[in-house]
C-alpha positions as CSV (number, residue, x, y, z in Angstrom):
1,M,-44.8,-4.1,2.3
2,S,-43.5,-4.8,6.0
3,D,-42.2,-8.0,4.1
4,F,-40.2,-6.1,1.7
5,G,-38.0,-4.0,4.7
6,P,-36.4,-6.6,6.0
7,A,-35.2,-8.3,3.1
8,A,-34.2,-4.7,1.8
9,L,-31.7,-4.2,4.6
10,V,-30.1,-7.9,4.2
11,G,-29.9,-7.2,0.7
12,L,-28.2,-3.8,1.4
13,C,-25.8,-5.3,4.0
14,I,-24.3,-8.0,2.1
15,G,-24.7,-5.7,-1.1
16,F,-22.2,-3.4,0.7
17,L,-20.0,-5.7,2.7
18,W,-19.7,-7.8,-0.8
19,G,-18.5,-4.3,-2.6
20,T,-16.4,-3.5,0.3
21,G,-15.1,-7.0,-0.2
22,C,-14.2,-7.0,-3.5
23,S,-12.5,-3.0,-3.4
24,L,-10.1,-4.2,-0.7
25,A,-9.7,-7.3,-2.6
26,I,-8.4,-5.2,-5.3
27,L,-6.3,-2.9,-3.4
28,Y,-4.5,-5.4,-2.2
29,S,-3.9,-7.1,-5.9
30,I,-2.5,-3.9,-7.1
31,Y,-0.3,-3.6,-3.5
32,L,0.9,-6.7,-4.1
33,G,1.9,-6.0,-7.3
34,G,4.2,-3.1,-6.7
35,Y,5.7,-4.9,-4.3
36,R,6.7,-7.8,-6.1
37,K,7.8,-5.2,-9.0
38,A,10.2,-3.5,-6.4
39,V,11.7,-6.7,-4.9
40,Q,12.6,-7.9,-8.9
41,D,13.6,-4.5,-9.1
42,S,15.9,-4.7,-6.1
43,L,17.5,-7.8,-7.4
44,L,18.5,-6.6,-11.0
45,P,22.5,-6.6,-11.8
46,E,21.5,-3.0,-12.7
47,K,19.6,-1.0,-10.6
48,S,16.9,1.5,-12.7
49,K,18.1,5.8,-12.3
50,R,14.8,5.8,-10.3
51,W,15.6,3.2,-7.7
52,R,19.1,5.1,-7.3
53,E,17.7,9.0,-6.5
54,T,15.2,7.2,-4.0
55,L,18.2,4.9,-2.8
56,Q,20.3,8.4,-2.4
57,K,17.1,10.5,-0.7
58,V,16.8,7.1,1.7
59,E,20.5,8.0,2.8
60,Q,20.2,11.2,3.2
61,R,17.6,11.3,5.2
62,A,19.1,8.5,7.1
63,A,22.0,11.0,7.7
64,K,19.9,14.2,8.8
65,A,18.1,11.9,11.3
66,D,22.0,10.8,12.2
67,E,22.9,14.1,12.6
68,A,19.9,15.0,14.8
69,L,20.8,12.0,17.2
70,K,23.8,13.1,17.8
71,K,22.7,17.1,18.5
72,Q,20.6,15.8,20.9
73,G,23.0,13.5,22.9
């Protein structure tokens, strides 16, 4: 029984690290897929409705931030 303990512990550690590594690889590939799609959408001559709405929201937030800075300064 004492021979089984260290082997099980090593197997558990390797299995945990393997599973964590695979999970991170999957998350990274999903992230890159979304990033590629965003770059492709930004290069299209005709922007999508969602892209235009998001750009409008970003511009509104930037305008609010500028107003807040002007009030402070």
